[in-house]
C-alpha positions, 0 to 999 in steps of 0.5 A: 164532315169527314170523307170516311165512316167512323165507329159513330156510323157503324150501327149495332155490332152485337154478335157481329164479327169485326176485323180490326186492323191495328199496329202491334209492331211493338219494340221487343227486348229479350222476348219482352215488349219494351213499349206498349204505346201502340196497344194503348193507341188501339185500346179505345177502338177495341174496347168500344167494339167489345163493350158493344158486344162485337166479336173482335178479331185483331189483325196486325203485322210484326217485323218483316218475316217475308211470307214465312212463319218465323217463331220469333216474329209470332204475335203470340209474343205480344198477347201478354202486353195486349191483355195488360193494356186492355184489361181483358183476356185475349185469345191467340189464334195461329191463323188469319183465315180458314176453318181455324178462324171460323172455329174461333168465331164460333166459340168466342163470346160476344165482347170477346177479343182474339188476336190473329197471327202475324199477317206477314207470315202469308205471302199474299199480305204484302202483295195485296192478294185478293184471294187472301183478302177474300179468305180473311173477309169470309169469317167477318161482317165488318172491317175497321182500320185503326192503323194509320201507321200502316196506311201507306202500304197497299196490303191485303189487311190495310187496303184489300179488306176495305173493298170486301166488307163495310169499312170504318175508321177506328178512333185512332185512325179518325183522330189522326186523319182529323188532326192531319186535315186541320194541319194541311188539307184545310188549315187556318193561315198563316201556316208554318212548317218546320222540316229538319233532319240530316238529309235533303234527299230524304225529304225532297218531295216533302219540301216540294209539296210544302212550299205550295201549302205553307206561308213559312218554311223553316229548314233545320238540321243537316238539310239547312246546310245544303240550302246554305251551301246552295246560297253560296255560304261556306259550311266547312266540314258540316254534313251537306249534300253539295250535289243537291245545290241546284235542287235546293235552288229550285225549291227556293225559287218555287217557294218565292213563286208561291209566296212562301218565306223560307227561313234558314239560320243566320247564326249557327252553333259550330264545333271542330268535332261532333261530341257532347259539349266539345271545347271548340264550341262557339256560336257565329254568323253563318258567313263565319264558319271556318273550313275545319268547323261543322254546323251542329245547331241553329244559334240563339238569335235565329231561334228567337226569330223563328219563335217570333214567326210562330207567334204570328202563325195559326197552324204548325206542322213539324217533322225533324229536329233543328240540330243534332239533338241527341247530343248536348248542347246541340238540342238547344234550338229544337227544345227552345222552339218546341217549347214556344210552339207548345206554349202557343198551343196551350194558350189556343193561338196555334194548332200544332201537329208533329210526326216522325220518329226523331220528331216524337223523340225530340218533343219528348226530350223537350218535355212538350209532346203532350202539349202539341195539338197532335203528335203522330207516331207514324213514321213513313205514313206521316212523311208520305202524307206530308208529301201530299200523297194519297195513302192507300189504306185511307183512300180505301176507307173513302169508297 
């Protein structure tokens, strides 16, 4: 049971013009696309509609041109990559509304696919200008949103259009919303959350929301140092936001009140300098960190204890690494715990949902991204969902 309509509810689309909002904000180098993951995510929706005889018009943003036409941020740059992934011809259109698009609709065959220009070339896009949304909608019959990663922004093509045309979630959006629903909206308990990363300040709202939702909150990365310091532990030269000690205390108090167990490391990996495999590397109890040392990962004993926590849980939400995972050997705890979560998922005892840029990189590095139940590539949208916020692009689909 979903609160939004999917392609299963769309009916006959033969000859209909379907606007599909996708994420084609692809990484580029020297004018070439370096990663086509986002096109592959949108592929099932695009081909399902095209194969059913719809005239498919793709809407997407690319970079931050701030309402100006910037040649290096034209979506014409990604047409080749899109054609390669889709295995179809894609017509490029230099407008998003008006007579040029109407003309394209006239000549596009049933099952044809056209990519409209970067929506952010128009100032009204980021302002969610109703007139721009109406002009875009005028050339279409149906709206499909398949860009969860842009759903936290109330723009004309992510939110405005949904109020003007019959609106549906694409397959990628549907998969994302169903996975996220399983993880936090109506999860099977006990629920664990791993929240890592450098700074508490960037994840305060996430932590505040999670303590009321999960049974076990595992805090790692530089953030853990702030919580340890709040508890009176001397963390030496470690990355730490000492000014947030009272905020960290408040979160720990709220967790106690909600019956949520917060897990902080009791043994840690430290070094005098942050470099790969430094000579000063050692593992110690958190109370033995010297004044000239920094905490760079969670120790083996704490990692094993966290693995035991996951073994009794049914649901896991993961955002952020446990240590400075880009630099060996400070990836050890993240890799070990990720592999435990993946093994539990494979044997069917754990539903595991992860998201955020660093997280995807860390799970790929551990070789387990494909073994999690769901890995979201959405950065900001995933974080806002973890904060318990209603995403405008999703809310609009519920109407």
